[in-house]
C-alpha positions, 0 to 999 in steps of 0.5 A, spaced: 546 489 491 548 493 484 549 487 480 551 487 473 548 482 468 550 477 464 551 480 457 553 487 458 467 483 504 466 483 511 468 476 515 468 476 523 466 473 529 459 475 530 458 480 535 452 477 542 445 478 538 443 485 542 450 488 542 448 494 540 453 500 538 453 507 537 460 511 536 459 519 533 467 519 533 468 522 527 461 524 525 459 516 523 453 511 526 457 505 527 452 499 529 453 493 531 448 486 528 449 479 528 452 474 525 456 477 519 457 485 522 457 490 517 458 497 520 456 504 516 459 506 511 460 513 510 463 517 504 461 523 505 461 529 500 462 534 505 470 531 507 473 533 500 481 531 501 486 531 495 485 524 492 483 517 497 483 517 504 480 512 509 480 513 516 474 511 523 476 508 530 477 500 532 472 499 537 472 493 542 466 489 544 464 495 550 465 501 544 472 502 547 478 504 542 483 498 540 491 500 539 497 497 536 490 493 531 495 493 525 493 494 519 494 491 512 492 493 505 491 490 499 488 494 491 483 490 486 487 490 479 485 490 471 489 487 466 491 491 462 495 487 457 501 482 455 507 487 455 512 490 455 514 489 461 519 495 464 525 494 464 530 495 471 536 494 467 541 501 466 547 500 461 553 505 462 556 506 457 562 510 457 566 512 463 565 507 469 559 512 473 558 511 481 550 508 482 546 509 487 540 506 486 533 511 490 526 508 491 520 513 492 513 513 491 509 515 484 509 522 487 517 522 487 518 524 494 523 520 497 521 512 500 529 509 502 537 509 498 538 501 498 545 501 495 551 504 492 555 500 487 560 503 481 562 499 475 563 501 468 561 500 461 555 494 461 548 494 463 546 493 471 540 491 475 538 491 481 532 488 483 529 491 490 526 486 495 521 491 497 524 493 503 527 500 507 534 501 507 534 498 515 529 492 512 522 492 514 518 491 509 515 497 505 507 500 506 502 499 500 503 503 495 507 505 488 514 505 489 519 508 481 527 504 483 530 510 480 538 509 478 542 515 479 549 518 476 551 525 478 544 526 481 541 524 476 537 520 474 538 516 469 532 510 469 527 506 473 521 502 472 516 502 476 514 496 483 508 496 486 507 493 494 501 490 498 498 486 502 503 489 506 502 493 513 498 500 513 499 502 519 496 501 526 490 503 531 493 509 536 491 509 544 483 511 541 483 505 536 484 511 531 486 509 523 488 513 518 491 509 510 493 516 506 492 517 499 500 515 498 498 508 500 492 508 495 495 509 488 487 509 484 488 508 477 496 507 477 500 502 471 502 498 469 503 494 474 507 487 472 505 481 474 509 475 475 506 468 476 514 466 479 518 469 477 516 468 470 512 475 467 505 476 463 502 482 463 500 489 465 495 490 470 491 497 472 489 499 481 482 500 481 479 503 485 478 497 489 481 496 496 481 489 500 483 491 508 485 486 514 486 488 519 488 483 526 490 484 533 492 478 537 486 476 539 483 476 532 481 479 525 476 482 520 477 484 514 473 488 508 472 490 500 472 499 500 470 502 493 474 508 494 471 515 492 476 520 489 477 527 493 473 524 499 475 520 505 472 514 506 469 513 515 469 506 515 469 503 523 470 496 524 468 491 531 473 487 534 472 481 539 
C-alpha cells in the first residue's frame, strides 16, 4: 500500500578420512579431504560470460548429485559515505495521479508490480517489504522501487536484498547463480540499524554462499571474477 506521509570459509561436517571423490562434471575436479573439506574452485578464463556467475554440483558422500538443496547468497560490502540517504518519497504536484509502484532489477528487467493507488497533491512513500506480488521473498540482488505515473517513472530508489534463497539444486545436483543475483560494485546500498539510517556502502566482489538441505548445511566465501564463470562443487553428508 502507498502511504501518504505526514506533512505533505568452509564450515561443514567432515567426511571419512579415506573418502576421496573425483567428479568430472563441468570439467571440475572435486577432492574430499579430512576435517574442513575443501572443493577446488576453478576460475577457468576460457569460460567467458557477461558479468558474473557461479555454478556447480551439490553431491553426497557417495558422489551422487543431491536434489532440492537450497542455495542462499549474501554480499560483501564496503562502507563508502554517510549520505545522503536515498529518498523513498514521491511528491505529487497539481492534479490527482494514479501511482503504480513497480520493482525492477538493477538491469531494468521487471520483477513485480506491488501497488497501485490514486492520490492528490502531497508526498507519498512506499516502503517495499522485499517480496513479490504473491508475498514470496525476493531473491538476492539489487533492485529499484519505481513510482510510475502515466507510463513514466517519476521517482525511484534502490533496495538491495541479500541472505535470501537464490535457487536450489536440480535432479542432478546442479545449481547456478547468475549475474542478475551478483550485483558487484552496486552503489548505493543504504545501511540501517533498525530504522535508523547511517550511511551507504557498495557491494564488493566477495560473496557468501550457503547450502542447506534437510540433513546438512555448508557455507563458503568466494571471490568473483568479471566475465568468468566460477565453478564451485559442494559435498554434503
